[in-house]
Each structure stands twice: as structure tokens, then as C-alpha cells.
KOLVO-138863 format. One line per 3 residues: number of its first residue (from 1); their letters; for each residue x, y, z of C-alpha. Coordinates in nm, 3 decimals, decimal comma. Example, Ala and Ser with C-alpha at 12.3 -4.5 7.8 and 13.67 -1.06 7.14 Angstrom:
# residues 2
1 = AS = 1,230:-0,450:0,780 ~ 1,367:-0,106:0,714 .
END
This chain:
# residues 89
1 = MNK = -4,366:4,653:-4,748 ~ -4,265:4,644:-5,104 ~ -3,958:4,775:-5,250 .
4 = GDL = -4,098:5,119:-5,338 ~ -4,238:5,144:-4,995 ~ -3,841:5,044:-4,890 .
7 = INE = -3,702:5,320:-5,101 ~ -3,977:5,583:-4,994 ~ -3,845:5,491:-4,630 .
10 = VAK = -3,470:5,518:-4,714 ~ -3,575:5,858:-4,913 ~ -3,695:5,993:-4,567 .
13 = LLK = -3,273:5,986:-4,434 ~ -3,131:6,066:-4,821 ~ -3,378:6,327:-4,866 .
16 = TKK = -3,402:6,224:-5,237 ~ -3,603:5,963:-5,388 ~ -3,374:5,871:-5,692 .
19 = DAN = -3,032:5,863:-5,403 ~ -3,279:5,573:-5,207 ~ -3,338:5,406:-5,507 .
22 = AAV = -2,947:5,434:-5,622 ~ -2,915:5,265:-5,220 ~ -3,144:5,023:-5,228 .
25 = NCV = -3,070:4,921:-5,560 ~ -2,708:4,887:-5,482 ~ -2,732:4,672:-5,170 .
28 = LST = -3,006:4,444:-5,370 ~ -2,769:4,340:-5,636 ~ -2,441:4,316:-5,441 .
31 = ITE = -2,660:4,030:-5,210 ~ -2,747:3,893:-5,548 ~ -2,423:3,910:-5,707 .
34 = KLK = -2,236:3,751:-5,385 ~ -2,509:3,440:-5,371 ~ -2,454:3,422:-5,739 .
37 = NNE = -2,088:3,344:-5,690 ~ -2,162:3,134:-5,368 ~ -2,119:3,367:-5,094 .
40 = TVT = -2,207:3,404:-4,796 ~ -2,311:3,801:-4,676 ~ -2,352:3,825:-4,329 .
43 = LVG = -2,534:4,124:-4,189 ~ -2,430:4,165:-3,810 ~ -2,723:4,192:-3,600 .
46 = FGT = -2,920:4,107:-3,901 ~ -2,924:3,805:-4,044 ~ -2,693:3,576:-4,313 .
49 = FKT = -2,776:3,554:-4,682 ~ -2,605:3,220:-4,844 ~ -2,686:2,935:-5,108 .
52 = VRR = -2,810:2,595:-5,001 ~ -2,774:2,279:-5,204 ~ -3,106:2,065:-5,220 .
55 = QAR = -3,042:1,728:-5,337 ~ -3,266:1,564:-5,653 ~ -3,599:1,413:-5,467 .
58 = QGR = -3,866:1,277:-5,640 ~ -4,177:1,470:-5,611 ~ -4,601:1,416:-5,683 .
61 = NPQ = -4,788:1,661:-5,931 ~ -5,059:1,782:-5,666 ~ -5,321:1,781:-5,971 .
64 = TGE = -5,268:1,417:-6,119 ~ -5,064:1,290:-5,854 ~ -4,801:1,184:-6,103 .
67 = VIN = -4,431:1,123:-5,976 ~ -4,170:1,377:-6,088 ~ -3,825:1,425:-6,062 .
70 = IEE = -3,715:1,707:-5,930 ~ -3,370:1,820:-6,003 ~ -3,068:1,915:-5,766 .
73 = RVV = -3,009:2,290:-5,741 ~ -2,906:2,562:-5,529 ~ -3,141:2,797:-5,366 .
76 = PKF = -3,079:3,136:-5,198 ~ -3,126:3,086:-4,782 ~ -3,152:3,359:-4,500 .
79 = IPG = -3,087:3,325:-4,119 ~ -3,222:3,604:-3,904 ~ -2,945:3,668:-3,646 .
82 = KTL = -3,016:3,755:-3,253 ~ -3,106:4,090:-3,282 ~ -3,371:4,033:-3,529 .
85 = KDA = -3,491:3,777:-3,376 ~ -3,504:3,898:-3,072 ~ -3,702:4,259:-3,236 .
88 = VR = -3,967:4,057:-3,371 ~ -4,087:3,876:-3,085 .
END
């Protein structure tokens, strides 16, 4: 499923694709904005979106084998909730 498919599914409930597109974009942009501000977004039963800091480390270029330095950075992380985990089993 891609974003377009998700919008089509939401449109079945909202009756118009325009409203569904606005709703999906609003949810995704809100989650993105909160993560940019280093906030956690918890959707009870679905899961938690948060950011984690990855430490700087050394890696290797797989083509040349050359050692490279990978900088410290902040990355998004999703932790599924119990209801989602149980539904997927």
C-alpha cells in the first residue's frame, strides 16, 4: 500500500478524495513536525513514533572496503503497540 492507496481507503469513509487527501496529509505532516521538534507521538493501540540519536561510528564502503566515518545523527523510530502486534500475528 502506498500513500495514494491509503487516501483511497480513507476516501471510502469521508466520501471525497479531496477530504481524504487533506486528512492523510494533515496526520503525516503533524507527526513529521512533532518528530522535528524531538517530541514523541503516541497513538494508543497503534504505536509510538519518536526520535533516537545514533552515535558516530566507523563503517566500510562495501564496494571498496575503505573505512569511512559515519556522523552522529537523529533518526525516526517506530515502536508498534500491543494491539497492532496482536493484529499482525
